[in-house]
N, CA, C and O atoms as a GROMACS GRO file, in nm:
protein
  324
    1MET      N    1   3.378  -3.529   3.043
    1MET     CA    2   3.481  -3.582   2.957
    1MET      C    3   3.610  -3.592   3.037
    1MET      O    4   3.653  -3.493   3.097
    2ALA      N    5   3.671  -3.706   3.039
    2ALA     CA    6   3.793  -3.727   3.115
    2ALA      C    7   3.910  -3.655   3.050
    2ALA      O    8   3.926  -3.659   2.928
    3LYS      N    9   3.990  -3.590   3.132
    3LYS     CA   10   4.106  -3.521   3.078
    3LYS      C   11   4.216  -3.621   3.048
    3LYS      O   12   4.247  -3.708   3.129
    4LYS      N   13   4.273  -3.606   2.932
    4LYS     CA   14   4.382  -3.692   2.891
    4LYS      C   15   4.512  -3.619   2.914
    4LYS      O   16   4.514  -3.496   2.925
    5ASN      N   17   4.622  -3.694   2.923
    5ASN     CA   18   4.751  -3.630   2.932
    5ASN      C   19   4.779  -3.561   2.800
    5ASN      O   20   4.788  -3.627   2.696
    6GLN      N   21   4.793  -3.432   2.804
    6GLN     CA   22   4.817  -3.352   2.684
    6GLN      C   23   4.965  -3.318   2.675
    6GLN      O   24   5.030  -3.294   2.776
    7THR      N   25   5.016  -3.317   2.554
    7THR     CA   26   5.155  -3.281   2.531
    7THR      C   27   5.162  -3.133   2.500
    7THR      O   28   5.100  -3.086   2.405
    8PRO      N   29   5.238  -3.057   2.579
    8PRO     CA   30   5.250  -2.914   2.550
    8PRO      C   31   5.336  -2.891   2.426
    8PRO      O   32   5.427  -2.970   2.399
    9PRO      N   33   5.310  -2.785   2.353
    9PRO     CA   34   5.392  -2.753   2.238
    9PRO      C   35   5.532  -2.712   2.282
    9PRO      O   36   5.554  -2.678   2.398
   10LYS      N   37   5.626  -2.715   2.189
   10LYS     CA   38   5.764  -2.682   2.222
   10LYS      C   39   5.783  -2.534   2.250
   10LYS      O   40   5.865  -2.496   2.334
   11THR      N   41   5.707  -2.450   2.181
   11THR     CA   42   5.722  -2.306   2.200
   11THR      C   43   5.585  -2.240   2.216
   11THR      O   44   5.482  -2.297   2.184
   12PHE      N   45   5.589  -2.118   2.267
   12PHE     CA   46   5.469  -2.038   2.282
   12PHE      C   47   5.406  -2.012   2.145
   12PHE      O   48   5.284  -2.017   2.130
   13GLU      N   49   5.490  -1.984   2.048
   13GLU     CA   50   5.441  -1.955   1.913
   13GLU      C   51   5.370  -2.076   1.852
   13GLU      O   52   5.269  -2.061   1.783
   14GLU      N   53   5.423  -2.195   1.876
   14GLU     CA   54   5.358  -2.317   1.827
   14GLU      C   55   5.220  -2.333   1.891
   14GLU      O   56   5.124  -2.374   1.825
   15ALA      N   57   5.210  -2.299   2.018
   15ALA     CA   58   5.082  -2.309   2.088
   15ALA      C   59   4.981  -2.213   2.026
   15ALA      O   60   4.866  -2.250   2.003
   16LEU      N   61   5.024  -2.090   1.998
   16LEU     CA   62   4.934  -1.993   1.937
   16LEU      C   63   4.890  -2.037   1.798
   16LEU      O   64   4.773  -2.024   1.762
   17ASN      N   65   4.984  -2.088   1.721
   17ASN     CA   66   4.950  -2.136   1.586
   17ASN      C   67   4.849  -2.250   1.592
   17ASN      O   68   4.754  -2.254   1.514
   18GLU      N   69   4.870  -2.342   1.686
   18GLU     CA   70   4.777  -2.454   1.700
   18GLU      C   71   4.639  -2.405   1.744
   18GLU      O   72   4.537  -2.454   1.695
   19LEU      N   73   4.636  -2.308   1.835
   19LEU     CA   74   4.509  -2.251   1.878
   19LEU      C   75   4.435  -2.186   1.761
   19LEU      O   76   4.314  -2.204   1.745
   20GLU      N   77   4.507  -2.112   1.679
   20GLU     CA   78   4.446  -2.048   1.562
   20GLU      C   79   4.389  -2.153   1.467
   20GLU      O   80   4.281  -2.134   1.411
   21GLN      N   81   4.462  -2.262   1.448
   21GLN     CA   82   4.416  -2.368   1.359
   21GLN      C   83   4.290  -2.434   1.414
   21GLN      O   84   4.195  -2.459   1.340
   22ILE      N   85   4.290  -2.463   1.544
   22ILE     CA   86   4.174  -2.524   1.608
   22ILE      C   87   4.052  -2.433   1.594
   22ILE      O   88   3.944  -2.479   1.557
   23LEU      N   89   4.070  -2.306   1.622
   23LEU     CA   90   3.959  -2.211   1.613
   23LEU      C   91   3.905  -2.204   1.470
   23LEU      O   92   3.784  -2.202   1.450
   24SER      N   93   3.993  -2.199   1.375
   24SER     CA   94   3.953  -2.193   1.235
   24SER      C   95   3.873  -2.317   1.195
   24SER      O   96   3.771  -2.306   1.127
   25GLU      N   97   3.919  -2.435   1.238
   25GLU     CA   98   3.850  -2.559   1.203
   25GLU      C   99   3.713  -2.568   1.268
   25GLU      O  100   3.616  -2.610   1.204
   26ILE      N  101   3.703  -2.529   1.394
   26ILE     CA  102   3.575  -2.536   1.465
   26ILE      C  103   3.478  -2.433   1.406
   26ILE      O  104   3.362  -2.466   1.379
   27GLU      N  105   3.524  -2.310   1.388
   27GLU     CA  106   3.436  -2.206   1.334
   27GLU      C  107   3.396  -2.234   1.190
   27GLU      O  108   3.286  -2.199   1.147
   28GLY      N  109   3.485  -2.299   1.114
   28GLY     CA  110   3.457  -2.327   0.975
   28GLY      C  111   3.367  -2.446   0.953
   28GLY      O  112   3.329  -2.474   0.840
   29GLY      N  113   3.332  -2.516   1.059
   29GLY     CA  114   3.245  -2.632   1.048
   29GLY      C  115   3.310  -2.749   0.976
   29GLY      O  116   3.242  -2.834   0.919
   30GLU      N  117   3.443  -2.754   0.980
   30GLU     CA  118   3.517  -2.858   0.910
   30GLU      C  119   3.521  -2.990   0.987
   30GLU      O  120   3.563  -3.092   0.933
   31VAL      N  121   3.478  -2.988   1.112
   31VAL     CA  122   3.487  -3.108   1.195
   31VAL      C  123   3.350  -3.137   1.258
   31VAL      O  124   3.267  -3.048   1.277
   32GLY      N  125   3.330  -3.264   1.289
   32GLY     CA  126   3.206  -3.305   1.354
   32GLY      C  127   3.203  -3.269   1.501
   32GLY      O  128   3.300  -3.215   1.555
   33LEU      N  129   3.093  -3.300   1.565
   33LEU     CA  130   3.073  -3.265   1.705
   33LEU      C  131   3.177  -3.328   1.796
   33LEU      O  132   3.238  -3.259   1.878
   34GLU      N  133   3.198  -3.458   1.784
   34GLU     CA  134   3.293  -3.526   1.872
   34GLU      C  135   3.434  -3.472   1.856
   34GLU      O  136   3.506  -3.449   1.954
   35GLU      N  137   3.474  -3.452   1.730
   35GLU     CA  138   3.608  -3.398   1.707
   35GLU      C  139   3.617  -3.253   1.755
   35GLU      O  140   3.721  -3.210   1.804
   36SER      N  141   3.508  -3.179   1.741
   36SER     CA  142   3.505  -3.041   1.791
   36SER      C  143   3.527  -3.037   1.941
   36SER      O  144   3.600  -2.952   1.992
   37LEU      N  145   3.464  -3.131   2.013
   37LEU     CA  146   3.481  -3.137   2.158
   37LEU      C  147   3.626  -3.169   2.196
   37LEU      O  148   3.680  -3.111   2.290
   38LEU      N  149   3.688  -3.261   2.121
   38LEU     CA  150   3.828  -3.293   2.147
   38LEU      C  151   3.918  -3.172   2.119
   38LEU      O  152   4.012  -3.144   2.194
   39LYS      N  153   3.888  -3.102   2.010
   39LYS     CA  154   3.967  -2.984   1.975
   39LYS      C  155   3.945  -2.874   2.079
   39LYS      O  156   4.039  -2.801   2.114
   40TYR      N  157   3.822  -2.861   2.127
   40TYR     CA  158   3.792  -2.763   2.231
   40TYR      C  159   3.873  -2.792   2.357
   40TYR      O  160   3.928  -2.702   2.419
   41GLU      N  161   3.879  -2.919   2.394
   41GLU     CA  162   3.956  -2.960   2.512
   41GLU      C  163   4.104  -2.928   2.491
   41GLU      O  164   4.170  -2.878   2.582
   42ARG      N  165   4.156  -2.957   2.372
   42ARG     CA  166   4.296  -2.927   2.341
   42ARG      C  167   4.318  -2.776   2.345
   42ARG      O  168   4.420  -2.728   2.396
   43GLY      N  169   4.223  -2.700   2.292
   43GLY     CA  170   4.234  -2.555   2.295
   43GLY      C  171   4.240  -2.501   2.436
   43GLY      O  172   4.320  -2.411   2.465
   44ASN      N  173   4.157  -2.554   2.525
   44ASN     CA  174   4.162  -2.511   2.666
   44ASN      C  175   4.297  -2.542   2.728
   44ASN      O  176   4.351  -2.462   2.804
   45PHE      N  177   4.351  -2.659   2.696
   45PHE     CA  178   4.483  -2.695   2.746
   45PHE      C  179   4.588  -2.596   2.696
   45PHE      O  180   4.674  -2.551   2.772
   46LEU      N  181   4.581  -2.563   2.568
   46LEU     CA  182   4.678  -2.470   2.510
   46LEU      C  183   4.666  -2.330   2.570
   46LEU      O  184   4.767  -2.263   2.592
   47ILE      N  185   4.544  -2.287   2.598
   47ILE     CA  186   4.524  -2.157   2.662
   47ILE      C  187   4.589  -2.155   2.799
   47ILE      O  188   4.659  -2.060   2.833
   48GLN      N  189   4.568  -2.259   2.878
   48GLN     CA  190   4.630  -2.266   3.011
   48GLN      C  191   4.782  -2.270   3.000
   48GLN      O  192   4.852  -2.207   3.080
   49HIS      N  193   4.832  -2.343   2.902
   49HIS     CA  194   4.977  -2.350   2.878
   49HIS      C  195   5.031  -2.210   2.846
   49HIS      O  196   5.132  -2.168   2.903
   50CYS      N  197   4.964  -2.139   2.756
   50CYS     CA  198   5.009  -2.005   2.718
   50CYS      C  199   5.004  -1.909   2.837
   50CYS      O  200   5.094  -1.828   2.856
   51ARG      N  201   4.899  -1.918   2.916
   51ARG     CA  202   4.890  -1.832   3.036
   51ARG      C  203   5.006  -1.859   3.131
   51ARG      O  204   5.063  -1.766   3.189
   52GLY      N  205   5.041  -1.985   3.147
   52GLY     CA  206   5.154  -2.019   3.233
   52GLY      C  207   5.285  -1.963   3.180
   52GLY      O  208   5.366  -1.911   3.256
   53VAL      N  209   5.305  -1.973   3.049
   53VAL     CA  210   5.427  -1.919   2.988
   53VAL      C  211   5.432  -1.768   3.005
   53VAL      O  212   5.537  -1.712   3.038
   54LEU      N  213   5.319  -1.701   2.982
   54LEU     CA  214   5.315  -1.555   2.996
   54LEU      C  215   5.336  -1.512   3.141
   54LEU      O  216   5.408  -1.415   3.166
   55ASN      N  217   5.276  -1.582   3.236
   55ASN     CA  218   5.296  -1.549   3.377
   55ASN      C  219   5.442  -1.567   3.417
   55ASN      O  220   5.496  -1.485   3.492
   56SER      N  221   5.504  -1.672   3.368
   56SER     CA  222   5.644  -1.696   3.397
   56SER      C  223   5.732  -1.587   3.338
   56SER      O  224   5.826  -1.540   3.403
   57ALA      N  225   5.702  -1.546   3.216
   57ALA     CA  226   5.778  -1.439   3.151
   57ALA      C  227   5.761  -1.308   3.226
   57ALA      O  228   5.856  -1.232   3.243
   58GLU      N  229   5.639  -1.281   3.272
   58GLU     CA  230   5.612  -1.158   3.346
   58GLU      C  231   5.692  -1.156   3.476
   58GLU      O  232   5.750  -1.053   3.512
   59LYS      N  233   5.697  -1.268   3.546
   59LYS     CA  234   5.774  -1.276   3.671
   59LYS      C  235   5.923  -1.257   3.644
   59LYS      O  236   5.993  -1.191   3.720
   60GLN      N  237   5.971  -1.316   3.535
   60GLN     CA  238   6.112  -1.302   3.500
   60GLN      C  239   6.145  -1.156   3.467
   60GLN      O  240   6.251  -1.107   3.505
   61ILE      N  241   6.055  -1.087   3.398
   61ILE     CA  242   6.076  -0.946   3.366
   61ILE      C  243   6.079  -0.863   3.493
   61ILE      O  244   6.161  -0.772   3.506
   62GLU      N  245   5.989  -0.894   3.586
   62GLU     CA  246   5.987  -0.821   3.714
   62GLU      C  247   6.119  -0.839   3.788
   62GLU      O  248   6.171  -0.743   3.844
   63VAL      N  249   6.172  -0.960   3.789
   63VAL     CA  250   6.300  -0.986   3.856
   63VAL      C  251   6.412  -0.908   3.788
   63VAL      O  252   6.496  -0.848   3.854
   64LEU      N  253   6.412  -0.909   3.656
   64LEU     CA  254   6.517  -0.840   3.582
   64LEU      C  255   6.506  -0.689   3.592
   64LEU      O  256   6.604  -0.618   3.575
   65SER      N  257   6.384  -0.638   3.621
   65SER     CA  258   6.360  -0.494   3.626
   65SER      C  259   6.377  -0.435   3.766
   65SER      O  260   6.365  -0.313   3.783
   66LYS      N  261   6.404  -0.518   3.866
   66LYS     CA  262   6.415  -0.466   4.002
   66LYS      C  263   6.537  -0.375   4.015
   66LYS      O  264   6.644  -0.404   3.962
   67SER      N  265   6.517  -0.264   4.086
   67SER     CA  266   6.627  -0.171   4.109
   67SER      C  267   6.710  -0.219   4.227
   67SER      O  268   6.673  -0.314   4.296
   68ALA      N  269   6.821  -0.154   4.248
   68ALA     CA  270   6.912  -0.192   4.356
   68ALA      C  271   6.846  -0.185   4.493
   68ALA      O  272   6.882  -0.262   4.582
   69ASP      N  273   6.750  -0.093   4.513
   69ASP     CA  274   6.685  -0.080   4.643
   69ASP      C  275   6.567  -0.176   4.660
   69ASP      O  276   6.497  -0.170   4.761
   70GLY      N  277   6.546  -0.263   4.563
   70GLY     CA  278   6.440  -0.364   4.574
   70GLY      C  279   6.309  -0.323   4.511
   70GLY      O  280   6.218  -0.404   4.500
   71GLY      N  281   6.298  -0.196   4.469
   71GLY     CA  282   6.176  -0.151   4.401
   71GLY      C  283   6.179  -0.196   4.256
   71GLY      O  284   6.281  -0.242   4.205
   72VAL      N  285   6.067  -0.183   4.192
   72VAL     CA  286   6.058  -0.220   4.051
   72VAL      C  287   6.068  -0.094   3.968
   72VAL      O  288   5.996   0.003   3.990
   73GLN      N  289   6.159  -0.096   3.872
   73GLN     CA  290   6.175   0.017   3.782
   73GLN      C  291   6.074   0.004   3.669
   73GLN      O  292   6.056  -0.103   3.612
   74SER      N  293   6.011   0.114   3.639
   74SER     CA  294   5.917   0.114   3.526
   74SER      C  295   5.992   0.159   3.402
   74SER      O  296   6.041   0.271   3.394
   75VAL      N  297   5.999   0.069   3.305
   75VAL     CA  298   6.069   0.099   3.181
   75VAL      C  299   5.969   0.089   3.067
   75VAL      O  300   5.923  -0.020   3.036
   76PRO      N  301   5.935   0.203   3.003
   76PRO     CA  302   5.839   0.196   2.892
   76PRO      C  303   5.897   0.120   2.775
   76PRO      O  304   6.013   0.140   2.738
   77LEU      N  305   5.815   0.033   2.716
   77LEU     CA  306   5.861  -0.045   2.601
   77LEU      C  307   5.854   0.038   2.473
   77LEU      O  308   5.947   0.036   2.393
   78ASN      N  309   5.747   0.109   2.455
   78ASN     CA  310   5.728   0.194   2.336
   78ASN      C  311   5.674   0.327   2.379
   78ASN      O  312   5.565   0.334   2.437
   79GLU      N  313   5.747   0.433   2.351
   79GLU     CA  314   5.699   0.565   2.382
   79GLU      C  315   5.635   0.624   2.259
   79GLU      O  316   5.688   0.609   2.149
   80PRO      N  317   5.520   0.690   2.274
   80PRO     CA  318   5.457   0.754   2.159
   80PRO      C  319   5.547   0.864   2.103
   80PRO      O  320   5.614   0.935   2.178
   81GLU      N  321   5.546   0.875   1.972
   81GLU     CA  322   5.632   0.976   1.908
   81GLU      C  323   5.559   1.107   1.895
   81GLU      O  324   5.616   1.204   1.844
   0.00000   0.00000   0.00000
C-alpha cells in the first residue's frame, strides 16, 4: 500500500484521541476491510508522530535538567508517601 502524505494532528492529545477512536472503530467491527487498512495506516502514522513528540520532549527535559557541571540531575517527579 502506497504511503500518502499524512497530516499530523495539532497536538499530542489530539493524536492520542484519534488513535483511541481508530482502535475503537477497528475493534468494534464498525468499518470494512479496506477502511480498516486505511485506519491502520493512519494509526501507524499517529504512533510515529507521538513517538517523535515524546522523544523531543524527553530531550528537552534532559537539556533543562543538566547541572552546571554538565551532568544530568535526577529529579523525582512523584515520591511515594
